[in-house]
N, C-alpha and C positions, 0 to 999 in steps of 0.2 A: 504494500500500500504506500509506504513512504517513498520507495524507489520510483514508482510511476506517478503518484498523485501528490507528492510532497506534503503528506499529512498522515497522522496515525489513525488507525482504525479504532473508532469508539464503539463500544457495545459489541465487541467481538463475540461470536457464537450466538448472538441474537439473530434469528432467521432473517428478518428483514434487513438488518444492518449488513449481514454477510452477503445477501443478494445485491444490495445497493453497492457494496464495495467491489463485488465481482464485476458488476457493470462498469463502474468507474475505472477499474484497472484495465478491463478489456478495451474500453474506449481510449484510454491513454496509450495502450500498446498499439492500437491501430494508428493513432496519430504519430507516435514515436517512430514506428517502423515503416510508415507509409503503406500500410496494408489497406486493401479494399474492404469496406465494412459489410461484407455479406458472406454467408456460409459457403456458397458455391466458389467464390474467389479464394477464400481461405483454404478450402479443401483442395482446390486445384494447385495452389502454391505448394502444398506439402504432399501432393500425390506422388506416390512412388518412392518417397524417402524412407519408408519403413514398410516391410511386408509382414503382415500378421497372418498366422495360420488359422486363426479363429476370429469370430466376430465379437468376442468378449475382450480382445486385446490383451490376452494373457501370454500368448506364445508368439514370438516374432522371430524372424530370421536375423542372425547376427551378420557381421561383415563377411564371414566365410560361407554364408548361406545355410547355416545350421540352425535348427529350431531351438530357441532359447527362451527360458522363462522370464517374463517381464513383470514380476510381482513378488512380494513377500520375501521370506528369509532365503529363498532360493533364486532371487533376482540375479540374472546374468548367467546362470548355470544352463548348460545345454541339456536337451532331453537325453542325449547320449550319456552325458555325465551322470544324470539322475538314474538312468536305466542301469548303470554299473554300480553306482554308489548308494542309491537310496530308492530302489525299485518299489519298495512298499509305499513310499510316499506318492509315486505316480499312480499306483493302484488306489490309494486313498483319494486322490483327485478325481478318479473315475466314479467314486461313490459320493463325493462331496457335492455341495450346491454350486456347481458351475454350469455354464450354458452347454447345450447339446453340442454346439460346434467346438467348444474347448475340449470336451470329453472325446469327441470324434477325432480331433487332431491328435490327441494323446494316444487313443486306441490305434489309429492308423500308423502312427510312429512305431508303437510297440509291435504291431503286426509286420511291419516292413523294415525294421532296423537290421 
């Protein structure tokens, strides 16, 4: 908030204050970086910069094209590493509350590794 808007966030964690702060920061980022203020233009600008294997944005390709976890305590670990070091955790993910596409990406990896 201070970096983009030159002010401190008052009433942090109050729902309305958080929403208003998000809008203020987003508008300041658009101005600072010369971005077009619409979703299509922003999506196009970042199109192709990261390839995700799932629509939950939990598994992405790293620089080497390997599927890599993009969340939690295993952030940055490849599925190959997980399959060798902590396969039980991958199987836990398959039973946990993740999207069908995330589970399918993991299942496909396990079947084809």
